C-alpha positions in Angstrom: 162.0 91.2 133.8 162.6 90.7 137.2 160.4 88.2 139.3 158.4 91.4 140.5 157.8 93.3 137.6 156.0 89.7 136.0 154.6 89.2 139.2 153.0 92.9 138.8 152.1 92.6 135.1 150.3 89.4 135.8 148.1 90.2 138.7 147.4 93.0 135.7 146.3 90.6 133.4 144.3 88.8 136.0 142.5 92.4 136.7 142.2 92.8 133.3 140.7 89.5 132.8 138.4 90.0 135.2 139.6 87.0 137.5 141.3 88.2 140.9 142.7 86.6 143.2 142.5 89.4 146.3 141.9 87.3 149.4 141.6 90.1 152.2 139.8 87.5 154.5 140.1 87.3 158.3 142.7 85.0 157.8 144.7 86.0 155.5 144.5 89.9 157.7 145.7 87.6 160.8 148.2 86.0 158.8 149.9 88.9 157.4 149.7 90.7 160.7 151.6 87.7 162.7 154.0 87.4 160.1 154.2 91.2 159.3 155.0 92.6 156.0 156.7 91.2 153.3 155.9 93.4 149.9 157.6 92.0 147.4 157.4 95.7 145.6 157.4 99.4 146.1 154.6 101.7 144.0 154.6 105.1 144.1 151.7 106.2 142.3 149.4 109.7 142.4 146.7 110.2 145.1 144.0 109.8 142.2 141.1 107.8 143.6 140.6 105.6 140.5 144.2 104.5 140.6 144.3 101.3 143.2 147.2 99.6 142.7 146.1 96.9 145.4 143.5 96.1 142.8 145.5 97.1 139.6 148.1 94.4 140.1 145.8 91.9 142.1 147.8 92.1 145.1 146.8 91.6 148.7 147.4 93.3 152.0 151.3 93.3 152.5 152.3 92.4 148.7 152.8 95.9 148.2 154.2 99.0 149.8 152.0 101.8 148.3 153.2 105.6 148.6 150.6 108.0 147.1 150.6 111.5 146.4 148.7 113.8 143.4 151.3 114.0 140.8 153.7 110.9 141.6 156.0 113.1 142.5 159.2 112.4 144.3 159.6 115.0 147.8 161.6 113.7 151.4 159.0 112.4 152.8 158.4 109.7 149.9 162.3 109.2 149.9 161.6 108.1 153.3 159.1 105.5 152.4 161.2 104.3 149.8 164.7 103.9 152.1 162.3 102.3 155.2 160.7 99.8 152.9 164.2 98.8 150.9 166.3 98.9 154.2 163.9 97.3 156.9 161.7 95.3 154.6 164.0 94.7 151.7 162.2 95.7 148.8 164.4 95.7 146.4 162.3 96.7 143.8 159.8 99.7 143.0 157.4 101.4 140.0 156.3 104.8 139.4 152.9 104.1 137.9 152.0 106.6 136.4 148.0 107.6 134.9 146.3 108.8 132.1 143.7 111.5 132.3 145.9 113.0 135.5 144.8 115.7 136.9 148.1 117.2 138.4 149.5 116.6 134.7 146.5 118.5 133.3 146.8 121.5 135.6 150.8 121.7 135.0 150.2 121.8 131.4 146.7 124.0 131.1 148.5 126.4 134.1 145.1 126.3 136.8 146.0 125.8 140.5 145.4 126.5 143.8 146.2 127.2 147.0 148.9 124.6 148.0 148.7 122.6 144.2 151.8 124.7 143.6 154.0 122.5 145.4 153.3 119.5 143.4 152.8 121.4 139.8 156.6 122.7 139.7 157.4 119.3 140.7 155.5 117.6 137.5 156.4 121.1 135.5 160.3 120.4 135.8 159.4 116.6 134.9 157.3 117.3 132.0 159.5 119.8 130.9 157.3 121.5 128.7 155.7 118.5 126.9 152.0 119.8 126.2 150.8 116.2 125.3 149.3 115.1 128.6 149.2 111.2 128.2 153.1 112.0 126.9 153.8 114.3 129.5 152.1 111.5 132.3 154.9 108.8 130.8 157.7 112.0 130.7 156.7 112.5 134.9 156.7 108.7 135.6 159.8 107.9 133.5 161.7 111.2 135.4 160.5 110.1 139.1 161.8 106.6 138.5 165.2 107.8 137.4 164.8 110.6 140.5 164.2 107.5 142.5 167.2 105.2 141.1 169.5 107.5 140.6 169.6 107.7 145.3 168.8 104.5 145.7 170.9 102.2 143.2 170.1 99.0 144.4 166.7 99.2 143.7 165.4 98.7 140.4 163.2 101.1 139.6 161.0 100.6 136.2 158.0 103.6 135.0 154.6 102.6 134.0 151.8 103.4 132.8 147.7 102.8 134.0 145.4 103.3 131.3 142.2 104.5 133.4 140.4 103.6 130.3 140.9 100.1 130.1 143.0 99.0 133.6 145.9 98.2 131.1 149.7 99.0 132.4 152.5 99.2 130.2 155.9 99.8 130.9 157.3 102.8 129.9 161.0 102.2 128.6 163.3 104.4 129.9 165.6 106.4 127.5 169.0 105.7 127.5 170.6 109.0 128.5 170.7 109.3 132.2 
């Protein structure tokens, strides 16, 4: 496990133990403004309001380059954001963070939709490949997009994870050997 992943998991442990070291003070904001952003990780996650990477990983301003989109899917806009973080900010680690109780996963499995939702659900359906268990589908979705990113950014270390909304625990999803 790399240093960045360890740092994320240590932050998640502090979050679980309710011992955060978060610092959003005026001094911290000023320092991060003057020194610029130097995130240590890219986090691609769902826009679900219950999934807050800075809180989940006990990270402060400038630590994480967060890309949020329903279903933690990847399109050209997300790829461009990842490219920026890697090439211009020097980030070498990314996590695709799926989560339990995901509305996009539920909708993809149940067939519920709306006017604009198919743009997301079609990508989720492809990623979950017919899996009907929502937890397993969330894991498969995160793993699919982690592989998708890895294939496009070979110098980036990409890890899929699953955030348990009920417990606050982040579990690393071990990638399958088939690529």
